[in-house]
Every structure is written in C-alpha cells, then in structure tokens.
C-alpha positions as CSV (number, residue, x, y, z in Angstrom):
1,M,150.6,90.5,100.6
2,G,149.9,92.4,104.3
3,S,146.7,93.3,103.6
4,L,145.4,89.7,102.6
5,L,147.1,88.2,105.4
6,R,145.0,90.8,107.8
7,E,142.0,90.0,105.7
8,L,142.9,86.1,106.3
9,N,143.1,86.7,109.7
10,D,139.9,88.9,110.1
11,L,137.9,86.2,108.3
12,I,139.0,83.7,111.1
13,E,138.3,85.8,113.7
14,S,134.8,86.1,112.5
15,E,135.0,81.9,112.3
16,I,136.3,82.1,115.7
17,D,132.8,83.8,116.8
18,L,130.7,81.7,114.7
19,Y,132.1,78.6,116.3
20,N,131.7,79.7,119.6
21,K,127.9,80.6,119.1
22,F,127.3,76.7,117.7
23,I,128.8,75.2,120.3
24,F,127.0,77.4,122.7
25,L,124.0,75.7,121.0
26,L,125.3,72.2,121.2
27,Q,125.3,72.6,125.0
28,K,121.4,73.4,124.8
29,Q,121.0,70.5,122.4
30,W,122.5,68.6,124.9
31,D,120.3,70.3,127.4
32,A,117.1,69.9,125.4
33,I,117.7,66.3,124.4
34,S,118.4,65.6,128.3
35,N,114.9,67.5,129.3
36,Y,112.7,65.2,126.4
37,S,111.9,68.9,125.3
38,L,111.7,68.6,121.3
39,D,109.9,72.2,121.2
40,S,113.2,73.4,122.8
41,L,115.3,71.0,120.8
42,K,113.2,72.1,117.4
43,E,114.4,75.7,118.0
44,I,118.1,74.7,118.6
45,V,118.2,72.7,115.1
46,A,116.8,75.8,113.4
47,K,119.5,78.3,114.5
48,K,121.9,75.6,113.9
49,E,120.8,75.3,110.8
50,I,121.6,79.0,110.7
51,R,125.4,78.9,111.9
52,V,125.7,76.2,109.6
53,Q,125.0,77.8,106.6
54,Q,126.6,81.4,108.0
55,M,130.1,79.1,108.8
56,Q,129.7,77.8,105.1
57,Q,129.6,81.2,103.7
58,L,132.6,82.3,105.7
59,E,134.3,79.0,104.4
60,K,133.6,80.3,100.3
61,K,135.3,83.7,101.4
62,R,138.6,81.9,102.8
63,S,139.0,79.3,100.2
64,A,138.8,82.6,98.0
65,L,141.3,84.7,99.9
66,M,143.4,81.5,100.5
67,E,143.3,81.4,96.3
68,R,144.9,84.6,95.8
69,I,147.4,84.6,98.5
70,A,148.8,80.9,96.7
71,R,148.2,82.4,93.4
72,L,150.6,85.6,94.7
73,R,153.0,83.4,96.5
74,G,153.8,81.1,93.1
75,V,152.3,77.9,94.8
76,P,149.3,75.3,94.4
77,E,146.7,76.4,96.3
78,K,146.4,73.0,97.6
79,D,149.7,72.8,99.1
80,L,148.9,76.0,101.0
81,T,147.9,75.9,104.6
82,L,147.2,78.1,107.5
83,K,149.8,76.7,108.9
84,K,152.6,76.4,105.8
85,I,151.4,80.5,105.8
86,V,152.5,80.6,109.5
87,Q,155.7,79.4,109.3
88,T,156.9,81.3,106.2
89,T,155.7,84.5,106.6
90,V,157.4,86.9,108.1
91,N,154.7,89.9,109.0
92,P,153.7,90.8,112.6
93,I,150.2,89.3,111.5
94,R,151.9,85.8,112.1
95,V,151.4,85.8,115.3
96,Q,148.2,86.0,115.3
97,L,147.3,83.7,112.9
98,S,149.0,81.7,114.5
99,Q,147.0,81.8,117.7
100,S,143.8,81.8,115.3
101,R,144.7,78.6,114.2
102,E,145.1,77.1,117.3
103,T,141.9,78.7,118.9
104,L,140.0,77.2,115.6
105,L,141.4,73.6,115.8
106,S,140.9,73.7,119.8
107,Q,137.3,74.6,118.8
108,I,137.0,72.4,116.0
109,T,138.1,69.4,118.8
110,T,135.4,70.6,120.6
111,I,132.6,70.7,118.1
112,N,133.6,66.7,117.4
113,K,133.5,66.3,121.4
114,L,130.1,67.2,121.9
115,H,128.9,65.9,118.6
116,E,129.9,62.6,119.6
117,A,128.1,63.1,123.3
118,I,124.9,64.1,121.4
119,K,125.3,61.2,119.2
120,G,125.7,58.9,122.6
121,L,123.0,60.9,124.3
122,M,120.4,60.6,121.5
123,D,121.7,57.2,121.1
124,H,120.6,56.8,125.0
125,S,117.4,58.3,125.3
126,S,116.1,56.2,121.9
127,L,117.0,53.4,123.1
128,S,115.3,54.1,127.0
129,L,112.3,55.3,125.2
130,K,112.0,51.9,123.2
131,K,112.3,50.1,126.7
132,S,109.7,52.7,128.3
133,M,107.3,51.4,125.4
134,A,107.5,48.2,125.3
135,F,107.2,47.4,129.2
136,V,104.0,50.0,128.7
137,H,102.7,48.1,125.8
138,S,103.7,44.3,127.5
139,K,101.7,45.7,130.7
140,S,98.9,46.6,129.0
141,E,98.5,43.3,126.7
142,E,99.0,41.5,130.5
143,A,96.0,43.3,131.8
144,S,93.6,42.6,128.9
145,A,94.2,38.8,128.2
146,P,91.9,36.3,129.7
147,Y,94.9,34.0,130.4
148,H,98.1,34.1,132.6
149,P,101.5,33.3,131.1
150,D,100.8,29.4,132.7
151,G,98.0,29.1,130.4
152,K,95.3,29.4,133.0
153,L,92.0,30.9,133.1
154,V,92.2,35.0,134.6
155,D,90.2,34.6,137.3
156,A,87.6,37.9,136.3
157,N,84.7,39.2,138.0
158,L,82.1,38.6,135.5
159,Q,78.7,38.8,136.3
160,G,75.9,36.8,134.8
161,R,72.6,36.6,135.2
162,M,69.8,34.6,134.0
163,L,66.6,35.3,132.0
164,N,63.4,33.5,132.1
165,F,61.6,34.2,128.6
166,S,59.0,31.3,129.0
167,A,56.1,33.2,130.9
C-alpha cells in the first residue's frame, strides 16, 4: 500500500507542476488579450491545448491508481477521495499527500479565477471593438451622406461647367 501511496503522491506532484505551467500560460493569455496581440494569443492557445491533454493523461493515470487503492482497501472507488486517503492513512506519506492536496486545491482556485478574469476581459474587449467599429462606420456614413441629420442638403464643393454644343 505504501508504494501505491508514494506513486499517487508522485502523480499529484506532476499535476502540480503541470498546473503551474498552465497558470503561467493563463497569465500570458491575459497579457496577449489586453495587448490585442492575436499572434501571441494563437500561440498561447495552442500551448494550452497541449497542457490540457497532458493534464487529462495524468488524471487518467491518477484515476486508475485510485481504483487500485480502492480495491486494496475494499471500498467503492466513488467513495474514495484524496481527503479520505489522508484522513485514514497512518503511513508517513500522509503529510505529503495532505500538502499536495492543499496545493492542488489552491491551484484549481487560481485557475478558475484566471478563467473568469480572462472571460471578462474578452467580453470587455469585444464590446470595445464593436463600439469602435460602430463609431467608425457611423462617421464614414456621415461623411459620405448628401444630407445632414436634420434633412438639409450638405454644402458641397461641386463644380459645374456648361458646354455649348451648338456651334
């Protein structure tokens, strides 16, 4: 059982490392959006997708390991959580598992906050872009319109010449 718990702790440490890299990418994404840098944003999104795939692979490994631990303990897998393992284990690895659990929870909170902040920034940026486009469009139409908003004809510098064709 001790070796399985050490393996679980190693997996969680790998997840912690990966989450730190993901948090860094989220911070870079914020910068790219706030600087309206589409090229940087595309690059960051591609890197994020790779990290997400890596996180999913680690999560599958952790789930399989938790299943093995549950079988050895004789409890249903759905009832076995990291918190319960920490509470019911007398192995010295328990302290490390507890610290790793707290770190993971903190990272998940940070990721959720960053996602919400990025979503808000993107909403704000897209609204700002829409308003800018509407303003530019209205000024363009106003400049080319032959009438003022009050219906009067715009004074135009039109030049005219009369030609005499009766000669």
